[in-house]
N, C-alpha and C positions, 0 to 999 in steps of 0.2 A: 887568421882564425875567422870562420864564418860568423855572421851576425844575424840575429832575429830582432825585428822591431815591432813592438806592440803599439798600435795607435788606437786610442779609445776616446770617448767623449769626456767622461768625468772621473775624478778620483774614486776608486773602488771598482770601476768597470773591468779593468784588466784582471783584478783578482777574482771577480765573479766568473769570468768567461774564458780566460786565456792562461792563467798563471800555471796551471798544471802542465800544459804543453811547454811553456817557457822553461819551467824547472827541469823537465826531461831533456830539453835541448841543452840547458846549462850543464847537466851531468855528462853530456857528450862533448863538452868542450866549447860550446858556442858562446859568443858574447851576446848579452841581452841588452836591449834598449827599451825604455819605458816612457811613454809619452801620452799624457792626457791633454787634449786640446783645451778643455775648459777647466777653470780653477775651483769649481765647486762652491762658489760664493753664495749660492741660494740654498744650500743644503743645511739649513738650521732654523729651528723655531726659537732659538735661545739668543743667538748673537746677531749683530748686524753683518752686512755683506762683507765688509772689509775684514773683520775678525774671523768670520767663517772661512774666507779664502785663505787667511794666514794659517788657521788651524788645519785645514784640509791639505794645504801645501806640505806642511810638516808630516802629516800622516802619510801622504803619498810618498814622500822621500823615504820615510821609514819602511814602508812596504816595498819600495823598489830595492832598498838595501837588503831586506830579508830575501828577496828573490835573486839577489846577486846581479841586479841590472843597473845600468846607467840611467839616471833620471833626467828627463828633459822638461824644462819649465813649461807650464801651460801658457796659452797665448790669448785667451779671451775669457769672458764671464759665461756662466751658465745661461742657456737659452739665447746665446748670441753666436752660436755656431751656425754660420750661414755659408752657403756655397758662394764664396766671394774671392775676388782677386787678392785682396789683402790677406785673408787667411791661407789661401792656397800657396802663396809665396812663402809664408812662414812654415807651413807644414812641409813643403818641399825642402826647405833648408834643413829640417830635422832628418828627413829621408837621406839627403846627401851626406850629412854628417855621419849617420849610422852606416851608410853603404850596405844595406841589408841584403841577404840572400833570401830571407823569408820575411814577409810582412803579414802580421795578424791584425785584423780589425773587426769592426762590428758587422752584423748581418745587414744587407741592404734593406731588409724589412724588419721593423721593430716597433715597439709600442710608443716611442717618442722620436721627435724630429732630430734632436741633438745626436742620437745614436746613428740615425740613417744618414745624416749629412756628414758626420764624422767619417762614415764609411766612404762616402763619395769623395771627400777631400783626400783621404788616404789613397784611394785608387788613382786619382789624377796626379797627386804629388809623386807617387811611385812611377807613374807613366812618364812624368816630366823629369825624372832624375838625371837623365843624360842629355837633355836638350840645352845646348850652350846658349841659345837665345832666350831661354826662360830664366829670368833673373829672380833670385830668391832674396828674402829678407830674414836675417842678415845674408849678405852675399856669400855663396858657397859655389865652388867649382862643380860642374857636372861629374857624375860618377858613372863608370862603365861597368855595371854589374847586372847579371840576370837576376830576376826576382820572381819568386813563387808567392802569390798573394792568396791568402785564405780569409774567409769570412766565418766568424763564430756564430753561435746560436743566439736568436733573440731571447730576451727575458720571457719566461713563461713558455718558451718553445713554440710560440705562435706569432703570427704577424699582427699588424694593427687591425686587421679585419677578422681576427680570431681563428684564422686558418692555421693548422699545425704545420710547422716547419721542421723537417728532419735533415740530419747531416749526411754528407757524402762519406765522411770518414769518422770513425770513433777512435779516440786516443785513450788508452788505459792510463788513468791518472791515480790509481789506487796507491801506488808506492810514494807519491808526493802529495797526497791529499792533505795530510796533516800540515805540511809546510805551506800549502796553498791557503789553508784555513788560518794559519798564523798570520800570513801576510794580509788577508782580508780583515782580521781582527785589529790590525794596526789602524784601521779607519774607525776609531772608537766613536767619533762624533755622529756616525751615520746610523747607529742603532736607534737613538731617540728620534732622529729625523724620519727614518723609514717607518718606524712604529706609528708615528703621529700622522704621516701623510699618505701611507699606502697600506696600512693595516697589516704590516708584516710583524709576526711575533718576534722574529730575530733574523737579522740579515745573514748571520752565519748559518742558521737553520735553512733559510731559503736557498743559499748556495749549495748546502749539503743535499737538499732535496732535488735540485736541478741536476747535480752531479750523479746522484743515485738513479734518477729517471733516465738519463742518457746511458748509464751503465746497463739498466734493464733493457733499453732499446737495442743495445749492442748484442745482447744475448750471450755475452762472454765475460764482461767486466763488471766489477762492483761499482767503481766510480769511473766516469768518463767525461771528456770534453768532445764536442762535435764541431766539425769543420766542413765548409763547402769551398771548393777551389774556384778562384776567378779564372776566366778564360785567359790563356797565356799570351794572346796577341798584344804586342807592345811591351811585354814584360820578360819574355824568355823565348828563345828560338824553338824550344821543344816544350811539349806539354808535360813537364816534369812534376811529379808529386814529391817535393823535397821532404815533407814531414814523414811520409811513409818510407822514403829511402833512408832517412836518418834514424827513425825510431823503430823500424822493422816490425818485430812481432808485437809491439805495443799498439799497433794500428790495425784495425779491420775495416774493410769496406762495407758500407750499408747495402745489402742486397736489394732493399726496397727503395733505393734512391734512383730518380726523384720520386717523392711520394705522389701517389695518384690523387 
């Protein structure tokens, strides 16, 4: 059975950006893997870091269960996602365990470093999946699988310099949007945190608005997720678009990509 692996920075990032596409793949018989690199330990104004990490761990496990995905434990604290040998070996261990055909991760450009570096780690870990001389922690054998790697949209659909980022592909997520919302709602601790620190009226509403905005950009869908494909060199012999191949009519190409 083919597998898709979502690699994100923090608990709730997968639900914000990727869960609709994951659910559609699940409906087509794919195995799903869910991996947040950081544990969310800084995401509370109420609890200390240790309790916050424990709460967010359980919320993430519940969300992964709702998505029908295998949960992989985080490997570091918030704001400690660095492009380092230590983290790269651990991320690659997850990639080898999942042996994915599709990897979904953050945009290379986003409003915070954790997201952007998580994207870089995901790319290199996928690149090293089959290299026998690259040792992972814990140790896992190399895997011989072709990978199609996709980058999601940055929060706010803009980069850190406020420039608009548009997708190459729009995926119609209307039929699974309610399930996506339920999975995001599993991260209950984040409503108070985001309201207090980023002025968001509701984390669920923010996800809805981003989904609707991408739907409007598509010109065809009500709710959508957006994706950009990573160059296939080192990942696949051919420049395959596996998401479009699997999801068919639920995907449309962005005629204006790349944005001027």
